[in-house]
N, CA and C atoms as a LAMMPS dump frame, in Angstrom:
ITEM: TIMESTEP
0
ITEM: NUMBER OF ATOMS
405
ITEM: BOX BOUNDS ff ff ff
-5.0000000000000000e+02 5.0000000000000000e+02
-5.0000000000000000e+02 5.0000000000000000e+02
-5.0000000000000000e+02 5.0000000000000000e+02
ITEM: ATOMS id mol type element x y z
1 1 1 N 195.102 -270.391 331.074
2 1 2 C 195.177 -270.421 329.643
3 1 3 C 195.19 -271.808 329.093
4 2 1 N 196.22 -272.652 329.532
5 2 2 C 196.329 -273.945 329.196
6 2 3 C 195.768 -274.924 330.304
7 3 1 N 195.426 -276.134 329.954
8 3 2 C 195.038 -277.015 330.938
9 3 3 C 196.318 -277.629 331.626
10 4 1 N 196.202 -278.119 332.826
11 4 2 C 197.363 -278.59 333.558
12 4 3 C 198.21 -279.671 332.762
13 5 1 N 197.46 -280.508 332.068
14 5 2 C 198.242 -281.61 331.408
15 5 3 C 199.118 -281.022 330.285
16 6 1 N 198.702 -279.978 329.71
17 6 2 C 199.589 -279.304 328.721
18 6 3 C 200.967 -278.864 329.3
19 7 1 N 200.864 -278.383 330.534
20 7 2 C 202.091 -277.943 331.085
21 7 3 C 202.908 -279.126 331.427
22 8 1 N 202.378 -280.205 331.895
23 8 2 C 203.147 -281.424 332.229
24 8 3 C 203.745 -281.914 330.896
25 9 1 N 203.021 -281.912 329.894
26 9 2 C 203.453 -282.516 328.66
27 9 3 C 204.533 -281.66 328.035
28 10 1 N 204.571 -280.375 328.282
29 10 2 C 205.637 -279.392 327.756
30 10 3 C 206.88 -279.689 328.596
31 11 1 N 206.737 -279.928 329.805
32 11 2 C 207.994 -280.302 330.644
33 11 3 C 208.576 -281.601 330.231
34 12 1 N 207.632 -282.601 329.961
35 12 2 C 208.169 -283.954 329.395
36 12 3 C 208.86 -283.7 328.105
37 13 1 N 208.239 -282.841 327.193
38 13 2 C 208.904 -282.528 325.921
39 13 3 C 210.204 -281.992 326.136
40 14 1 N 210.481 -281.111 327.013
41 14 2 C 211.704 -280.436 327.293
42 14 3 C 212.708 -281.481 327.842
43 15 1 N 212.288 -282.283 328.738
44 15 2 C 213.153 -283.308 329.352
45 15 3 C 213.706 -284.334 328.234
46 16 1 N 212.91 -284.698 327.279
47 16 2 C 213.331 -285.69 326.382
48 16 3 C 213.901 -285.026 325.123
49 17 1 N 213.516 -283.788 324.891
50 17 2 C 213.904 -283.103 323.617
51 17 3 C 215.151 -282.141 323.788
52 18 1 N 215.336 -281.527 324.998
53 18 2 C 216.337 -280.556 325.074
54 18 3 C 217.484 -281.053 326.016
55 19 1 N 217.085 -281.604 327.202
56 19 2 C 218.03 -281.909 328.196
57 19 3 C 219.093 -283.044 327.813
58 20 1 N 218.73 -284.01 326.988
59 20 2 C 219.731 -284.867 326.526
60 20 3 C 220.937 -284.283 325.856
61 21 1 N 220.694 -283.233 325.189
62 21 2 C 221.845 -282.495 324.59
63 21 3 C 222.723 -281.837 325.619
64 22 1 N 222.178 -281.561 326.757
65 22 2 C 223.021 -280.817 327.78
66 22 3 C 223.748 -281.795 328.788
67 23 1 N 223.007 -282.879 329.206
68 23 2 C 223.565 -283.794 330.176
69 23 3 C 224.014 -285.022 329.585
70 24 1 N 225.221 -285.48 329.796
71 24 2 C 225.702 -286.749 329.239
72 24 3 C 225.159 -287.871 330.03
73 25 1 N 224.938 -289.095 329.363
74 25 2 C 224.413 -290.226 329.958
75 25 3 C 225.368 -290.889 330.958
76 26 1 N 226.692 -290.838 330.573
77 26 2 C 227.686 -291.448 331.521
78 26 3 C 229.005 -291.001 330.977
79 27 1 N 230.053 -291.351 331.791
80 27 2 C 231.484 -291.05 331.338
81 27 3 C 232.14 -292.382 331.366
82 28 1 N 233.01 -292.621 330.346
83 28 2 C 233.725 -293.856 330.371
84 28 3 C 235.08 -293.745 331.225
85 29 1 N 235.892 -294.806 331.201
86 29 2 C 237.033 -294.8 332.07
87 29 3 C 238.058 -293.586 331.779
88 30 1 N 238.054 -293.297 330.405
89 30 2 C 238.906 -292.037 329.991
90 30 3 C 238.39 -290.696 330.471
91 31 1 N 237.154 -290.7 330.971
92 31 2 C 236.565 -289.45 331.373
93 31 3 C 235.869 -288.803 330.233
94 32 1 N 235.644 -289.46 329.203
95 32 2 C 234.881 -288.877 327.948
96 32 3 C 233.398 -289.042 328.255
97 33 1 N 232.693 -287.867 328.169
98 33 2 C 231.198 -287.984 328.317
99 33 3 C 230.607 -288.673 327.058
100 34 1 N 229.553 -289.568 327.397
101 34 2 C 228.858 -290.214 326.439
102 34 3 C 227.437 -289.677 326.244
103 35 1 N 227.095 -288.997 325.106
104 35 2 C 225.881 -288.361 324.947
105 35 3 C 224.949 -289.31 324.178
106 36 1 N 223.675 -289.057 324.189
107 36 2 C 222.685 -289.931 323.478
108 36 3 C 222.905 -290.036 322.003
109 37 1 N 223.541 -288.938 321.463
110 37 2 C 223.656 -288.922 319.973
111 37 3 C 224.751 -289.869 319.527
112 38 1 N 225.527 -290.478 320.39
113 38 2 C 226.594 -291.416 319.936
114 38 3 C 226.127 -292.81 319.709
115 39 1 N 224.831 -292.952 320.059
116 39 2 C 224.106 -294.356 319.686
117 39 3 C 222.796 -294.152 319.017
118 40 1 N 222.605 -294.762 317.918
119 40 2 C 221.454 -294.538 317.098
120 40 3 C 220.117 -294.967 317.836
121 41 1 N 220.215 -296.028 318.709
122 41 2 C 219.085 -296.497 319.348
123 41 3 C 218.517 -295.494 320.45
124 42 1 N 219.549 -294.896 321.15
125 42 2 C 219.143 -293.932 322.137
126 42 3 C 218.533 -292.605 321.422
127 43 1 N 219.209 -292.348 320.312
128 43 2 C 218.712 -291.12 319.61
129 43 3 C 217.255 -291.378 319.02
130 44 1 N 217.033 -292.605 318.564
131 44 2 C 215.709 -292.87 318.04
132 44 3 C 214.722 -292.893 319.201
133 45 1 N 215.018 -293.525 320.282
134 45 2 C 214.039 -293.552 321.377
135 45 3 C 213.784 -292.121 322.04
136 46 1 N 214.826 -291.347 322.21
137 46 2 C 214.537 -290.022 322.637
138 46 3 C 213.769 -289.151 321.644
139 47 1 N 214.081 -289.342 320.409
140 47 2 C 213.295 -288.757 319.351
141 47 3 C 211.824 -289.124 319.378
142 48 1 N 211.568 -290.408 319.449
143 48 2 C 210.056 -290.911 319.52
144 48 3 C 209.417 -290.364 320.63
145 49 1 N 210.146 -290.312 321.826
146 49 2 C 209.47 -289.89 323.003
147 49 3 C 209.148 -288.311 322.906
148 50 1 N 209.979 -287.599 322.424
149 50 2 C 209.83 -286.256 322.134
150 50 3 C 208.625 -285.955 321.14
151 51 1 N 208.613 -286.773 320.09
152 51 2 C 207.499 -286.684 319.046
153 51 3 C 206.244 -286.991 319.659
154 52 1 N 206.202 -288.045 320.546
155 52 2 C 204.898 -288.379 321.174
156 52 3 C 204.392 -287.261 322.107
157 53 1 N 205.3 -286.663 322.839
158 53 2 C 204.914 -285.59 323.728
159 53 3 C 204.37 -284.415 322.915
160 54 1 N 204.994 -284.088 321.722
161 54 2 C 204.506 -283.041 320.917
162 54 3 C 203.221 -283.302 320.323
163 55 1 N 203.031 -284.519 319.793
164 55 2 C 201.732 -284.938 319.24
165 55 3 C 200.623 -284.969 320.357
166 56 1 N 200.972 -285.333 321.492
167 56 2 C 199.945 -285.333 322.67
168 56 3 C 199.584 -283.858 322.988
169 57 1 N 200.544 -282.95 322.948
170 57 2 C 200.219 -281.501 323.165
171 57 3 C 199.286 -281.045 322.05
172 58 1 N 199.559 -281.445 320.848
173 58 2 C 198.83 -280.841 319.703
174 58 3 C 197.456 -281.495 319.684
175 59 1 N 197.2 -282.648 320.217
176 59 2 C 195.871 -283.258 320.138
177 59 3 C 195.144 -282.929 321.401
178 60 1 N 195.14 -281.656 321.859
179 60 2 C 194.505 -281.365 323.11
180 60 3 C 192.961 -281.414 323.105
181 61 1 N 192.343 -281.511 321.912
182 61 2 C 190.974 -281.682 321.959
183 61 3 C 190.48 -283.189 321.97
184 62 1 N 191.366 -284.035 321.85
185 62 2 C 191.067 -285.521 321.801
186 62 3 C 191.692 -286.127 323.131
187 63 1 N 191 -286.058 324.136
188 63 2 C 191.526 -286.433 325.435
189 63 3 C 191.838 -287.939 325.407
190 64 1 N 191.031 -288.764 324.868
191 64 2 C 191.329 -290.228 324.913
192 64 3 C 192.607 -290.555 324.156
193 65 1 N 192.689 -289.87 323.054
194 65 2 C 194.036 -290.057 322.188
195 65 3 C 195.219 -289.553 322.924
196 66 1 N 195.013 -288.506 323.637
197 66 2 C 196.106 -287.829 324.413
198 66 3 C 196.571 -288.851 325.56
199 67 1 N 195.558 -289.47 326.169
200 67 2 C 195.737 -290.404 327.321
201 67 3 C 196.605 -291.663 326.76
202 68 1 N 196.172 -292.105 325.606
203 68 2 C 196.811 -293.3 325.084
204 68 3 C 198.224 -293.005 324.621
205 69 1 N 198.509 -291.813 324.014
206 69 2 C 199.854 -291.439 323.718
207 69 3 C 200.712 -291.192 324.885
208 70 1 N 200.146 -290.696 326.022
209 70 2 C 200.821 -290.624 327.238
210 70 3 C 201.385 -292.046 327.757
211 71 1 N 200.442 -292.873 327.734
212 71 2 C 200.749 -294.339 328.071
213 71 3 C 201.896 -294.819 327.279
214 72 1 N 201.777 -294.683 325.953
215 72 2 C 202.816 -295.226 325.045
216 72 3 C 204.134 -294.54 325.399
217 73 1 N 204.126 -293.27 325.559
218 73 2 C 205.341 -292.502 325.918
219 73 3 C 205.99 -293.027 327.202
220 74 1 N 205.141 -293.408 328.159
221 74 2 C 205.682 -293.954 329.435
222 74 3 C 206.386 -295.284 329.182
223 75 1 N 205.774 -296.126 328.33
224 75 2 C 206.313 -297.429 327.985
225 75 3 C 207.738 -297.217 327.263
226 76 1 N 207.742 -296.266 326.346
227 76 2 C 208.904 -295.876 325.528
228 76 3 C 209.973 -295.49 326.528
229 77 1 N 209.642 -294.642 327.515
230 77 2 C 210.698 -294.156 328.553
231 77 3 C 211.141 -295.342 329.383
232 78 1 N 210.225 -296.224 329.681
233 78 2 C 210.637 -297.41 330.491
234 78 3 C 211.685 -298.248 329.748
235 79 1 N 211.476 -298.465 328.361
236 79 2 C 212.283 -299.197 327.568
237 79 3 C 213.687 -298.469 327.528
238 80 1 N 213.713 -297.256 327.352
239 80 2 C 214.921 -296.48 327.349
240 80 3 C 215.687 -296.581 328.717
241 81 1 N 214.894 -296.512 329.812
242 81 2 C 215.537 -296.714 331.071
243 81 3 C 216.157 -298.085 331.211
244 82 1 N 215.353 -299.095 330.818
245 82 2 C 215.871 -300.504 330.761
246 82 3 C 217.131 -300.678 329.962
247 83 1 N 217.211 -299.987 328.798
248 83 2 C 218.449 -300.041 328.066
249 83 3 C 219.643 -299.404 328.759
250 84 1 N 219.322 -298.262 329.504
251 84 2 C 220.385 -297.634 330.224
252 84 3 C 220.882 -298.539 331.352
253 85 1 N 220.024 -299.154 332.045
254 85 2 C 220.394 -300.048 333.243
255 85 3 C 221.213 -301.251 332.626
256 86 1 N 220.703 -301.763 331.46
257 86 2 C 221.316 -302.957 330.893
258 86 3 C 222.742 -302.554 330.442
259 87 1 N 222.948 -301.396 329.895
260 87 2 C 224.187 -300.942 329.48
261 87 3 C 225.204 -300.664 330.589
262 88 1 N 224.746 -300.12 331.629
263 88 2 C 225.609 -299.803 332.798
264 88 3 C 225.887 -301.119 333.584
265 89 1 N 225.049 -302.091 333.594
266 89 2 C 225.416 -303.367 334.329
267 89 3 C 226.13 -304.404 333.485
268 90 1 N 226.026 -304.22 332.198
269 90 2 C 226.635 -305.28 331.238
270 90 3 C 227.507 -304.556 330.3
271 91 1 N 228.541 -304.017 330.714
272 91 2 C 229.478 -303.265 329.897
273 91 3 C 230.784 -304.049 329.605
274 92 1 N 230.697 -305.323 329.592
275 92 2 C 231.953 -306.202 329.379
276 92 3 C 232.212 -306.1 327.934
277 93 1 N 233.5 -306.069 327.575
278 93 2 C 233.974 -306.104 326.17
279 93 3 C 233.996 -304.761 325.575
280 94 1 N 233.371 -303.755 326.29
281 94 2 C 233.333 -302.418 325.759
282 94 3 C 234.068 -301.502 326.732
283 95 1 N 234.023 -300.244 326.434
284 95 2 C 234.673 -299.307 327.38
285 95 3 C 233.729 -299.27 328.693
286 96 1 N 234.276 -299.602 329.846
287 96 2 C 233.536 -299.596 331.015
288 96 3 C 233.079 -298.211 331.485
289 97 1 N 231.976 -298.287 332.104
290 97 2 C 231.282 -296.927 332.508
291 97 3 C 231.865 -296.692 333.872
292 98 1 N 232.525 -295.608 334.057
293 98 2 C 233.1 -295.312 335.381
294 98 3 C 232.213 -294.28 336.194
295 99 1 N 231.379 -293.451 335.577
296 99 2 C 230.63 -292.548 336.246
297 99 3 C 229.291 -292.374 335.462
298 100 1 N 228.197 -292.524 336.28
299 100 2 C 226.871 -292.254 335.625
300 100 3 C 226.558 -290.797 335.59
301 101 1 N 225.977 -290.399 334.454
302 101 2 C 225.614 -288.989 334.266
303 101 3 C 224.194 -288.728 334.726
304 102 1 N 223.851 -287.459 334.645
305 102 2 C 222.446 -287.032 334.953
306 102 3 C 221.415 -287.539 333.915
307 103 1 N 221.951 -287.737 332.662
308 103 2 C 221.136 -288.117 331.519
309 103 3 C 220.444 -289.425 331.688
310 104 1 N 221.008 -290.246 332.517
311 104 2 C 220.437 -291.632 332.741
312 104 3 C 219.154 -291.449 333.533
313 105 1 N 218.915 -290.426 334.283
314 105 2 C 217.726 -290.303 335.119
315 105 3 C 216.604 -289.481 334.414
316 106 1 N 216.956 -288.969 333.194
317 106 2 C 215.872 -288.188 332.421
318 106 3 C 214.636 -288.987 332.134
319 107 1 N 214.724 -290.282 331.664
320 107 2 C 213.498 -290.953 331.575
321 107 3 C 212.616 -291.139 332.763
322 108 1 N 213.297 -291.252 334.009
323 108 2 C 212.485 -291.344 335.157
324 108 3 C 211.707 -290.065 335.425
325 109 1 N 212.401 -288.966 335.204
326 109 2 C 211.717 -287.68 335.441
327 109 3 C 210.635 -287.438 334.44
328 110 1 N 210.945 -287.855 333.147
329 110 2 C 209.803 -287.749 332.12
330 110 3 C 208.604 -288.594 332.507
331 111 1 N 208.845 -289.762 332.965
332 111 2 C 207.757 -290.676 333.411
333 111 3 C 206.824 -289.969 334.421
334 112 1 N 207.546 -289.321 335.49
335 112 2 C 206.698 -288.76 336.504
336 112 3 C 205.764 -287.672 335.94
337 113 1 N 206.317 -286.802 335.036
338 113 2 C 205.516 -285.739 334.477
339 113 3 C 204.461 -286.377 333.528
340 114 1 N 204.729 -287.501 332.914
341 114 2 C 203.731 -288.122 331.98
342 114 3 C 202.551 -288.709 332.855
343 115 1 N 202.882 -289.295 334.057
344 115 2 C 201.903 -289.766 334.893
345 115 3 C 201.016 -288.688 335.416
346 116 1 N 201.604 -287.447 335.755
347 116 2 C 200.844 -286.378 336.21
348 116 3 C 199.941 -285.865 335.134
349 117 1 N 200.488 -285.812 333.814
350 117 2 C 199.662 -285.324 332.658
351 117 3 C 198.451 -286.403 332.551
352 118 1 N 198.703 -287.638 332.661
353 118 2 C 197.591 -288.616 332.364
354 118 3 C 196.559 -288.551 333.499
355 119 1 N 196.968 -288.241 334.747
356 119 2 C 195.992 -287.945 335.891
357 119 3 C 195.125 -286.747 335.509
358 120 1 N 195.754 -285.709 334.995
359 120 2 C 194.974 -284.464 334.701
360 120 3 C 194.033 -284.783 333.458
361 121 1 N 194.507 -285.513 332.541
362 121 2 C 193.596 -285.939 331.403
363 121 3 C 192.479 -286.739 331.897
364 122 1 N 192.698 -287.701 332.746
365 122 2 C 191.715 -288.606 333.291
366 122 3 C 190.577 -287.775 334.123
367 123 1 N 191.117 -286.699 334.88
368 123 2 C 190.232 -285.946 335.637
369 123 3 C 189.354 -285.047 334.705
370 124 1 N 189.924 -284.562 333.619
371 124 2 C 189.081 -283.792 332.547
372 124 3 C 188.076 -284.773 331.93
373 125 1 N 188.517 -286.032 331.576
374 125 2 C 187.593 -286.869 331.011
375 125 3 C 186.414 -287.192 331.9
376 126 1 N 186.663 -287.467 333.246
377 126 2 C 185.616 -287.749 334.091
378 126 3 C 184.675 -286.555 334.323
379 127 1 N 185.286 -285.314 334.4
380 127 2 C 184.43 -284.142 334.456
381 127 3 C 183.472 -284.007 333.295
382 128 1 N 184 -284.199 332.018
383 128 2 C 183.107 -284.171 330.804
384 128 3 C 182.038 -285.167 330.915
385 129 1 N 182.418 -286.508 331.424
386 129 2 C 181.34 -287.405 331.43
387 129 3 C 180.377 -287.17 332.439
388 130 1 N 180.67 -286.512 333.574
389 130 2 C 179.726 -286.245 334.515
390 130 3 C 178.75 -285.109 334.152
391 131 1 N 179.363 -284.2 333.312
392 131 2 C 178.484 -283.028 332.848
393 131 3 C 177.488 -283.696 331.789
394 132 1 N 177.968 -284.526 330.997
395 132 2 C 177.12 -285.327 329.986
396 132 3 C 175.984 -285.999 330.65
397 133 1 N 176.276 -286.545 331.766
398 133 2 C 175.192 -287.295 332.493
399 133 3 C 174.091 -286.411 333.045
400 134 1 N 174.378 -285.206 333.36
401 134 2 C 173.392 -284.282 333.83
402 134 3 C 172.531 -283.682 332.806
403 135 1 N 173.037 -283.781 331.474
404 135 2 C 172.101 -283.214 330.481
405 135 3 C 170.931 -284.066 330.12
């Protein structure tokens, strides 16, 4: 029914749009879980990533645009991951992070599915170009 990249993009949408509400990013020394909603930057980046995945799903007829949005989404997730790494390594002057949560790894999983989606988009684009050559 759907093309493979649509399934990968739906999984990426769920990872960045639903799972951050479920899994905390980390726990501080007091054992309090820190969710992404507690910081405006993390909320904005997760929201942008979710929006890009949704827009990419909705633009299924424009493969080139879908491919570019997938690349932008990967860059956005890399920035988010970089901020997480920076925050965990440089927590001086703030509450120290005692335990990393599953939420820190969500951008990595999202990037994997975005790469798979872009490979499927590229394969579709190559197939269309080869059929156009035969005409």
